C-alpha positions as CSV (number, residue, x, y, z in Angstrom):
1,M,116.3,171.1,31.6
2,A,115.2,174.2,33.9
3,V,114.8,173.8,37.9
4,W,112.5,176.4,39.4
5,T,113.4,176.8,43.2
6,L,112.4,180.0,45.9
7,G,110.1,181.2,43.3
8,S,113.0,182.6,40.7
9,A,113.8,180.8,37.7
10,V,117.5,179.2,38.1
11,L,119.0,176.9,35.8
12,L,120.9,174.4,37.6
13,L,124.6,173.2,35.8
14,T,127.7,171.7,37.4
15,V,128.0,173.5,40.4
16,N,127.6,172.3,43.8
17,L,124.9,174.4,45.9
18,S,124.1,171.9,48.0
19,A,125.4,173.5,51.2
20,A,122.6,176.0,50.6
21,W,119.8,173.4,51.1
22,T,118.1,172.2,54.3
23,N,116.0,168.7,54.4
24,G,112.5,169.3,53.0
25,N,113.2,172.4,50.3
26,V,111.2,171.4,47.2
27,R,111.8,172.4,43.9
28,L,109.8,172.5,40.4
29,V,111.5,170.4,37.7
30,G,110.3,169.9,34.3
31,G,107.7,172.1,33.3
32,Q,107.0,174.9,30.7
33,T,107.3,177.9,33.2
34,P,109.0,178.3,36.7
35,Y,105.4,177.7,38.1
36,E,104.9,173.9,37.7
37,G,106.6,170.9,37.4
38,R,107.5,167.5,39.1
39,V,107.9,168.0,43.0
40,E,111.5,167.5,44.1
41,V,112.5,167.3,47.8
42,Y,115.6,167.8,49.3
43,Y,117.3,165.2,52.2
44,S,120.2,164.3,53.4
45,G,122.4,165.5,50.9
46,E,120.1,164.5,47.7
47,W,117.2,165.4,45.6
48,G,114.6,162.7,45.2
49,T,110.7,162.6,44.0
50,V,107.7,162.4,45.7
51,C,105.5,159.7,44.8
52,D,101.6,160.6,43.8
53,D,99.7,157.6,46.1
54,N,97.6,160.3,48.2
55,W,98.6,163.5,46.4
56,D,96.1,165.6,46.5
57,L,95.5,170.2,46.1
58,A,96.7,170.3,49.9
59,A,99.7,169.0,49.8
60,A,100.2,171.1,46.5
61,H,99.4,174.0,48.4
62,V,102.1,173.5,50.7
63,V,104.8,173.2,48.1
64,C,103.5,176.2,46.2
65,R,103.6,178.4,49.5
66,S,106.9,176.7,50.6
67,L,108.6,178.2,47.4
68,G,107.0,181.8,48.0
69,L,104.2,181.4,45.2
70,K,100.5,181.2,45.7
71,N,98.6,178.1,46.4
72,A,98.2,175.3,44.0
73,S,95.1,175.5,41.3
74,E,96.5,171.8,40.5
75,A,98.2,169.0,42.3
76,V,99.5,166.4,38.9
77,V,100.2,163.1,39.2
78,G,101.1,160.3,36.7
79,G,104.6,161.6,35.9
80,T,103.2,164.1,34.1
81,F,106.4,166.3,34.1
82,G,108.4,163.3,33.0
83,P,110.3,160.4,35.2
84,G,112.6,161.5,37.9
85,S,115.9,159.5,38.4
86,G,117.5,158.5,41.9
87,R,115.6,158.2,44.7
88,I,112.0,158.4,45.4
89,M,111.9,160.3,48.9
90,L,108.4,160.4,49.9
91,D,105.0,158.1,49.7
92,D,101.5,158.9,50.8
93,V,102.0,162.0,51.8
94,S,98.8,163.5,53.8
95,C,98.6,167.0,54.5
96,Q,96.3,169.5,56.4
97,G,97.4,172.5,54.0
98,T,98.6,174.7,56.4
99,E,102.2,173.1,57.0
100,S,105.2,175.6,55.9
101,S,107.6,172.6,54.6
102,L,106.6,169.0,53.1
103,A,108.5,167.5,55.4
104,Q,105.8,168.6,58.0
105,C,103.0,166.7,56.5
106,R,102.5,162.7,57.3
107,S,104.0,159.7,55.4
108,K,105.6,156.5,55.2
109,G,109.0,158.2,56.0
110,W,111.7,158.9,54.0
111,H,112.9,156.4,51.7
112,V,110.2,154.3,52.3
113,N,107.5,153.8,49.3
114,D,106.2,151.1,46.8
115,C,106.2,153.5,43.2
116,K,108.1,153.8,40.3
117,H,108.8,157.1,38.7
118,E,106.1,157.0,36.3
119,E,104.0,157.4,39.6
120,D,106.4,160.9,40.7
121,A,103.8,163.5,42.0
122,G,103.4,167.4,40.4
123,V,102.1,170.5,40.9
124,K,100.9,173.7,38.9
125,C,101.4,177.1,41.4
126,Q,99.1,180.2,40.8
127,P,102.4,182.7,40.0
128,K,103.0,185.9,42.6
129,T,103.1,188.8,40.2
130,M,103.4,192.3,41.4
131,L,100.6,195.0,39.7
132,D,102.8,195.2,36.2
133,N,102.7,191.6,35.9
134,T,106.3,190.7,36.6
135,M,107.5,188.6,38.6
136,T,108.5,188.8,42.2
137,Y,112.0,187.5,44.3
138,T,111.8,186.9,47.6
139,L,114.7,187.3,50.8
140,D,113.7,185.3,53.4
141,R,115.7,185.4,56.9
142,S,112.7,185.0,59.1
143,A,114.7,182.0,60.8
144,E,117.0,184.4,62.5
145,F,113.5,186.1,64.2
146,S,112.8,182.5,66.1
147,E,116.4,183.0,67.8
148,V,115.7,186.9,68.5
149,L,112.5,186.0,70.4
150,G,114.5,182.8,72.3
151,D,116.6,185.1,73.1
152,L,114.0,187.9,74.4
153,Y,111.9,185.4,76.6
154,E,114.9,184.0,78.2
155,S,116.3,187.7,79.1
156,Q,112.9,188.1,80.6
157,R,113.5,192.0,79.9
158,D,110.7,194.3,79.2
159,C,108.0,192.0,80.3
160,D,104.5,192.3,81.4
161,F,102.8,189.6,81.8
162,N,103.8,186.8,84.6
163,I,103.3,183.0,84.3
164,I,103.0,181.5,87.7
165,V,104.2,177.9,87.7
166,V,102.7,175.5,90.4
167,S,103.1,172.0,90.9
168,A,99.6,170.6,91.4
169,G,98.3,170.1,95.0
170,E,101.5,172.0,96.0
171,P,100.7,175.9,95.7
172,E,103.3,176.8,98.0
173,S,105.6,176.0,95.2
174,A,104.3,179.1,92.7
175,E,107.3,180.6,90.7
176,P,106.4,183.2,88.7
177,I,107.9,183.8,85.0
178,C,107.8,186.9,83.5
179,T,106.9,186.9,79.7
180,H,105.6,189.5,77.2
181,R,101.8,190.1,76.4
182,L,102.2,191.1,73.0
183,I,104.2,188.4,71.5
184,L,102.1,185.5,73.2
185,S,99.3,187.2,71.6
186,L,101.1,186.3,68.0
187,N,100.6,182.9,68.7
188,A,97.2,181.4,68.3
189,E,98.4,178.3,70.1
190,A,98.6,180.4,73.4
191,T,94.9,181.2,73.5
192,F,95.0,179.1,76.7
193,L,96.6,182.1,78.7
194,N,93.8,184.5,78.2
195,L,96.2,187.0,77.5
196,T,93.1,189.7,76.7
197,H,91.7,189.7,80.2
198,L,94.6,188.7,82.9
199,N,97.5,190.1,83.9
200,N,99.0,186.9,84.6
201,F,97.8,183.1,84.4
202,T,98.5,180.4,86.8
203,L,99.9,176.9,84.9
204,E,99.8,174.1,86.8
205,V,102.0,171.1,86.2
206,V,102.4,167.7,87.2
207,K,105.9,168.0,90.0
208,E,108.0,165.4,87.7
209,C,107.6,167.9,84.7
210,R,108.5,171.2,86.5
211,P,111.7,171.3,84.7
212,F,110.4,171.3,81.4
213,V,108.4,174.2,81.7
214,T,110.5,176.6,80.3
215,D,110.8,174.8,77.4
216,F,107.6,174.4,76.8
217,L,107.0,178.4,77.3
218,K,110.2,179.1,75.1
219,Y,108.5,177.3,72.5
220,L,105.1,179.4,72.2
221,Y,107.4,182.5,71.6
222,T,110.0,180.5,68.8
223,K,107.8,177.8,67.9
224,Q,110.9,175.7,67.7
225,I,111.4,173.0,70.8
226,D,114.1,170.4,71.7
227,I,112.6,167.3,72.9
228,S,114.5,164.5,74.4
229,L,113.1,160.8,75.2
230,S,113.4,162.0,79.1
231,S,111.1,165.0,78.4
232,A,108.6,163.6,75.8
233,Q,106.0,162.6,78.0
234,C,106.0,165.7,79.9
235,I,105.8,167.7,76.8
236,H,103.3,165.9,75.4
237,K,100.9,166.4,78.6
238,L,101.7,169.9,78.7
239,A,100.6,170.5,75.3
240,S,97.8,168.4,75.8
241,D,96.6,170.1,78.8
242,Y,96.8,173.8,77.3
243,N,95.5,172.7,73.6
244,V,98.8,173.1,71.9
245,K,98.0,170.6,69.1
246,A,100.8,171.1,66.4
247,L,103.4,170.6,69.5
248,Q,101.0,167.5,70.8
249,E,101.1,166.0,67.4
250,Y,105.0,166.3,67.2
251,A,105.7,164.8,70.6
252,G,103.2,161.9,70.5
253,Q,105.2,160.7,67.5
254,L,108.4,160.8,69.1
255,F,106.8,157.3,71.5
256,S,107.7,155.3,68.7
257,S,110.7,155.3,69.9
258,L,110.3,154.6,73.5
259,L,107.9,152.3,73.4
260,P,110.6,149.1,72.4
261,Q,112.6,149.9,75.5
262,D,110.5,148.0,78.1
263,P,110.5,144.4,77.7
264,S,108.0,143.9,80.7
265,F,105.1,146.0,78.9
266,E,104.3,148.1,82.1
267,S,105.4,151.3,80.5
268,Q,103.5,150.8,77.1
269,V,100.1,149.8,79.4
270,S,100.9,153.0,81.0
271,L,101.2,155.3,78.0
272,Y,98.2,153.9,76.3
273,D,96.2,154.8,79.9
274,Y,97.9,158.0,79.7
275,A,96.7,158.5,75.7
276,L,93.4,157.9,76.9
277,S,93.1,160.1,79.3
278,T,94.7,163.0,76.9
279,E,92.0,162.0,74.3
280,D,94.8,162.1,71.6
281,P,94.3,159.3,68.9
282,L,97.8,159.5,67.2
283,L,99.7,158.7,70.7
284,K,96.5,155.9,71.0
285,E,97.0,154.3,67.9
286,T,100.8,154.4,68.5
287,C,100.7,152.4,71.7
288,L,97.9,150.2,70.0
289,Q,100.2,149.3,66.9
290,Y,103.4,148.3,69.2
291,L,100.9,146.1,71.7
292,A,99.3,144.6,68.1
293,W,102.3,143.8,66.7
294,N,104.2,142.1,69.7
295,C,101.0,140.7,71.5
296,E,102.5,137.3,71.9
297,A,105.2,138.9,74.1
298,L,102.2,140.6,75.7
299,A,100.8,138.0,76.1
300,N,103.0,135.9,77.8
301,S,104.2,139.1,80.3
302,S,102.7,140.0,83.3
303,A,101.2,142.7,82.5
304,W,99.1,141.4,80.0
305,S,96.8,140.1,83.5
306,R,96.7,143.7,84.1
307,L,95.4,145.0,80.8
308,G,91.8,146.8,81.7
309,A,89.0,145.3,79.2
310,E,88.8,148.6,76.9
311,V,92.6,147.9,75.6
312,L,92.2,144.6,75.1
313,G,89.0,144.8,73.0
314,A,90.7,147.2,71.4
315,L,93.8,145.2,70.1
316,L,91.3,142.0,69.7
317,S,89.4,144.0,67.2
318,R,92.5,144.5,64.7
319,S,93.2,142.1,61.9
320,D,97.3,143.0,62.2
321,L,97.8,141.4,65.3
322,V,100.6,139.3,65.6
323,V,100.5,136.1,67.1
324,P,101.1,131.8,66.5
325,D,98.1,131.4,66.0
326,E,94.0,132.2,66.9
327,I,94.0,129.7,69.9
328,F,96.9,131.1,71.4
329,L,94.8,134.1,71.4
330,L,91.8,132.3,73.2
331,Q,93.8,131.0,75.6
332,A,95.4,133.9,76.8
333,L,92.0,136.1,76.8
334,E,91.1,132.8,78.7
335,R,93.8,133.2,81.7
336,W,92.7,136.9,81.8
337,I,89.4,136.1,82.6
338,L,90.2,133.6,84.9
339,V,92.7,136.4,86.9
340,K,89.6,139.0,86.6
341,W,87.8,136.1,88.3
342,E,89.8,135.9,91.3
343,N,89.6,139.6,91.4
344,A,86.0,140.4,90.9
345,D,83.7,142.1,93.0
346,S,80.6,139.5,93.3
347,S,78.7,142.6,93.1
348,N,79.3,143.3,89.5
349,G,79.2,139.8,88.2
350,S,76.5,140.1,85.3
351,T,78.6,143.2,84.1
352,N,81.5,141.3,84.2
353,L,79.8,138.5,82.1
354,Q,78.8,140.8,79.7
355,V,82.4,142.5,79.6
356,E,83.5,138.3,79.1
357,R,81.5,138.0,76.3
358,E,81.9,141.0,74.3
359,L,85.7,139.8,74.7
360,L,84.9,136.4,73.9
361,G,83.1,137.4,70.5
362,L,86.2,138.7,69.0
363,I,88.0,135.3,68.4
364,R,87.9,134.7,65.6
365,F,86.7,130.9,65.7
366,P,86.9,129.8,61.9
367,M,91.0,130.5,61.9
368,I,91.0,127.5,64.3
369,P,91.8,124.2,62.9
370,P,88.4,121.8,63.5
371,E,90.6,119.5,65.7
372,Q,91.5,122.4,68.1
373,L,87.8,123.3,68.0
374,Y,86.6,120.1,69.0
375,D,88.7,120.1,72.3
376,I,88.0,123.4,73.3
377,Q,84.7,122.1,75.6
378,F,86.7,119.3,77.6
379,N,90.1,121.9,77.6
380,S,88.3,125.4,78.1
381,S,88.7,126.6,82.0
382,V,86.0,129.3,80.7
383,Y,83.6,127.0,78.7
384,L,80.8,126.2,81.1
385,S,80.3,130.3,81.9
386,Q,79.8,130.7,78.5
387,P,78.2,127.7,77.0
388,A,75.7,129.3,74.4
389,L,78.5,131.2,73.3
390,Y,80.9,129.1,72.3
391,Q,78.9,126.5,71.0
392,A,77.4,129.1,68.5
393,K,81.3,130.0,68.0
394,I,82.4,126.5,67.2
395,L,79.4,126.0,64.9
396,L,80.6,128.8,63.0
397,G,84.2,128.0,62.6
398,L,82.8,123.9,61.8
399,Q,80.5,125.7,59.0
400,F,83.9,127.7,57.7
401,H,85.7,124.5,57.5
402,T,83.3,121.8,56.2
403,V,80.9,124.6,53.4
404,S,82.6,125.3,50.1
405,Y,83.1,129.0,49.2
406,Q,80.5,129.4,46.6
407,K,77.4,128.6,49.3
408,L,79.1,130.8,52.3
409,K,79.2,133.4,49.7
410,I,75.0,132.7,48.9
411,H,73.7,132.8,52.6
412,I,76.3,135.0,54.5
413,D,74.4,138.4,55.6
414,R,77.2,139.9,56.0
415,V,81.3,139.9,55.8
416,T,82.8,139.6,59.5
417,E,86.0,140.0,60.5
418,D,85.5,136.2,62.0
419,Y,86.6,134.9,58.3
420,N,89.7,137.1,57.8
421,P,93.2,136.0,59.6
422,R,95.6,137.7,61.3
423,I,99.3,138.1,61.3
424,Y,100.3,134.1,62.2
425,T,103.7,133.2,63.0
426,S,103.4,129.4,63.4
427,P,105.3,127.6,60.8
428,T,102.2,126.7,58.9
429,W,101.7,130.3,57.9
430,S,105.6,131.8,57.7
431,Y,109.1,131.7,57.0
432,T,112.1,133.1,58.6
433,Y,115.2,135.0,57.5
434,T,117.6,136.1,60.0
435,A,120.0,139.2,59.0
436,T,123.3,140.4,60.2
437,T,123.9,143.7,58.6
438,N,127.8,145.7,59.2
439,N,126.6,149.2,57.6
440,Y,123.8,148.0,55.8
441,N,125.5,145.1,54.2
442,Y,123.1,142.4,54.9
443,Q,124.3,138.7,55.4
444,Y,121.5,136.2,55.6
445,Q,121.6,132.6,57.4
446,Y,119.1,130.2,57.0
447,N,119.5,126.5,58.6
448,N,123.0,127.8,60.1
449,G,124.3,129.0,57.1
450,Y,125.2,132.6,55.5
451,Y,124.2,133.1,51.7
452,G,125.6,136.5,51.3
453,R,123.8,139.9,50.5
454,G,120.6,138.9,48.5
455,Q,119.1,135.3,49.1
456,S,116.1,133.5,48.3
457,G,114.5,130.3,49.4
458,S,111.1,128.5,49.0
459,F,108.4,127.1,51.4
460,Q,105.2,126.1,51.4
461,T,101.8,126.6,53.2
462,P,98.1,125.4,52.7
463,K,96.2,127.2,50.2
464,H,93.9,128.6,52.6
465,P,92.6,127.9,56.1
466,S,89.6,125.8,55.6
467,L,89.7,122.1,56.0
468,L,88.4,121.7,52.7
469,F,91.9,122.8,51.6
470,Q,94.0,120.7,53.8
471,S,95.8,118.7,51.2
472,Q,96.3,121.2,48.7
473,M,99.6,123.2,49.0
474,L,100.9,126.3,47.9
475,Y,104.4,126.7,47.1
476,W,106.2,130.1,47.5
477,S,109.3,131.8,46.2
478,V,111.2,134.6,48.7
479,G,113.8,136.7,48.3
480,V,115.6,139.8,50.4
481,H,117.6,141.6,48.1
482,M,119.6,144.7,48.8
483,S,120.5,146.1,45.5
484,R,118.4,146.5,42.2
485,E,121.0,143.8,40.1
486,S,120.1,141.3,43.0
487,C,116.2,142.0,42.7
488,R,116.6,141.2,38.7
489,N,118.4,137.8,39.3
490,R,115.4,137.0,40.9
491,G,113.1,137.9,37.4
492,Y,111.5,141.1,38.7
493,S,111.8,144.1,36.8
494,C,112.7,146.0,40.1
495,E,112.7,149.6,39.4
496,Y,112.2,150.6,42.7
497,S,113.9,153.3,44.5
498,S,115.1,152.0,47.9
499,Y,116.2,148.8,48.8
500,P,116.5,146.4,50.9
501,A,113.2,144.7,48.6
502,A,111.3,141.5,50.0
503,T,109.8,139.4,47.4
504,L,106.9,136.7,47.9
505,T,105.3,134.6,45.2
506,G,103.3,131.9,45.1
507,Q,101.3,129.9,42.1
508,S,97.5,130.4,42.7
509,S,94.6,130.6,40.1
510,D,92.2,130.4,42.5
511,A,89.7,133.6,42.1
512,S,87.8,132.9,45.4
513,I,90.9,133.4,47.0
514,R,93.0,136.2,47.6
515,Y,96.4,136.5,50.0
516,D,97.2,139.5,51.7
517,N,100.6,138.9,52.7
518,K,103.0,140.6,54.9
519,V,106.9,140.7,55.8
520,L,107.3,141.6,59.5
521,L,111.1,142.9,60.7
522,I,111.8,141.6,64.2
523,C,114.9,143.8,65.8
524,N,117.2,141.6,67.9
525,D,114.8,138.9,68.3
526,A,112.8,141.4,70.9
527,Y,110.1,143.1,68.9
528,V,108.7,143.9,66.0
529,S,110.0,146.9,64.9
530,H,107.6,147.0,61.5
531,V,105.2,145.7,59.1
532,Q,105.4,146.1,55.3
533,E,102.3,144.8,53.4
534,F,103.2,143.4,49.8
535,K,102.2,145.2,46.6
536,N,102.8,143.3,43.3
537,N,104.3,140.5,45.3
538,V,107.4,143.1,46.4
539,A,107.6,145.1,49.7
540,L,109.9,148.0,50.4
541,L,111.8,147.9,53.5
542,P,112.9,150.1,55.7
543,S,116.6,149.8,56.4
544,N,118.1,150.1,60.0
545,S,117.5,153.6,60.7
546,T,115.1,155.1,63.3
547,L,113.6,157.4,60.7
548,L,112.4,155.0,59.0
549,Q,111.0,151.9,61.2
550,S,107.7,152.3,63.0
551,F,109.2,151.5,66.0
552,P,113.5,151.9,65.7
553,C,115.7,149.1,65.8
554,L,119.3,150.2,67.0
555,S,120.3,146.4,67.1
556,T,122.5,145.6,63.9
557,D,120.6,142.1,64.0
558,S,117.0,141.5,62.3
559,T,114.7,138.7,61.2
560,F,112.4,139.1,58.4
561,K,109.3,136.7,58.7
562,F,107.3,136.3,55.5
563,V,103.4,135.4,56.8
564,V,101.3,134.5,54.1
565,R,97.5,135.0,55.0
566,P,94.7,133.7,52.6
567,Q,91.2,135.2,52.6
568,Y,87.7,134.4,51.0
569,N,87.5,137.0,48.1
570,F,83.6,137.6,49.3
571,Y,83.5,141.0,47.1
572,N,84.8,138.9,43.9
C-alpha cells in the first residue's frame, strides 16, 4: 500500500525511518494519488490516525500545506480511504487553517479519543505542479534559519533599532537592547514596535517579569521560545500587553500545569483575576474549569470568602460544578453572603442585595430533596433578607418533585438549568474506585481489597432526582479496563485505540429521562484532574501523563469516581 509524504511518492517497505520523523509529521495513506488519502500523524515513535469528529476544510488545509502541497479541495470523513490500524492519535481537531502543523491545532490531546477506525479522517489536496504539469520536490531546511536568527539577536551586531526596557514606575531602570529593524519587520506579531516611524521603542514591564524580556524578544526573531513554570505568567503577560496572540495562547495553555499546585486556591483565584485583566478567554476558561471541578475544596478553603461576585456567578452558572449536592452549594453561598455583609459598605445596600439575589437565583432548588427544601426556611441565615426569592425558588423545587414529567413539559415555557443536575459526588449518585499505578499497571482497591488490572462492580441510584421516582432504583454496572481483552470480557466490542477505558451501563427504558454520566479522575485524593463523559456507555480515559489530562497528575495514585446524572428529556 502506498504511503505519500513530504510532497513525493514513497513506498514504505521494512526500512526503519523513524529517526527521520518528528512529532506532528503527517502522511497520506490509501489514496489513488499522492494528493489524497487517510491522514496519519507521527507521535512518540509511532504513526496513528486522526478521528473525523469536527474534521473540516481548515484542518485539511493544514495537512496539505504541511506536505508541501496546495490547499485541500476536500476534508474526507468516515474512513473513506480505509480504516487504519494501531492508535488513533487525535480527536476533535480544531484548526484555524493557518497552523504549520496539525499538532499546533486544538484537540483532546494525544491518544485521547472516543472513536473507531471507521471514523478515520482523510484529505484530498490540490497538487503543486510546474508549468509542464510535472510534480515538484521540496528540500526544507527552514528550521536552521530560526537558529541563525537567534544567534543574530544574541550577538547584537549590526543592529539599528533600540528597545528600551523599563520597569513600571522606575524610569531610572531603563536598559537598551539593540535589535534589527528589518528582521523584526518580517514578523507580523512585532507590529507593536511601530518600526516604520520610530528609531527606538520603550518596553514597559513589571519588575518581576524583567528577567524574561530577553526570551520574549528573541521569540520575535525566531518564533521559538522555551517556557518554564516560573516564566509562564510573565511570558503570558508580555504577550498579552503587546498583542502577541500566538504566544499568549500557548503560554495560557501551560497554566493547566500550574493550577493544581496551590491547595489554598489563592493562586488560582489570583490567576483568574489576571485572566480578566488581560481579557484572555482561554486562560479565563482554564481557571474556571479547575475551580469548577474542584469546587468542594474551594468552598471549604479560606479563599472562598474572598471570591469576587463575578467569579462566583460564573461558577454557579456552570453544570460541570463538582459538589456533593446542591444543598452544599447553597450553604456555601450563604456563608459567602454573610462574610460580605460583615464587610459591606452600608451606602451600597441596594447594590449588595441585588448581587445577592442574582447569585441565589443561580442555585438549582429543584435538585434539592423536598425535606431539605422544607428545612431551608428554618435553617437558613439568609432567608429573611430574601423571603420572596426563597419562597419562589422553593415552590419551583416542590413542583419539580411532585408534578409529572408530562405536565411539566406542557406548561413549562422554557427549559432552564434549574432542572439539570451538576456533577454530584454524594454516595446517592456516585461510585468510587481507588487505583494505584506502577508504570501504568493499575490495581483497583474497593472495600479494602485489590482486584488486579481490570475490575468491575455495581451500585444503584434513584432513577431520577424527583420525589416521584424515590422508590425506583436503577442498578449500574461499572468497570475500568486496561486492555481490549479486559473490556471484551465485560461484553463490550471495545474496538477503541486507547486504554484505560471506563464502562458504565444501566437498564432504563423510560424515554422521558436521559443520562449524561461522567467519570472523574481524582489525583492522589487532592484534586480533580480530569472529567470525561460517557459515549455509548464507554469513556476513554487519559493515563497519568502530563500531556493528556486536563490538569496533569504526577502521582501514581488516582481515584475513579463514576457519577450518574439523570435529567428530564424535555426535547424528546
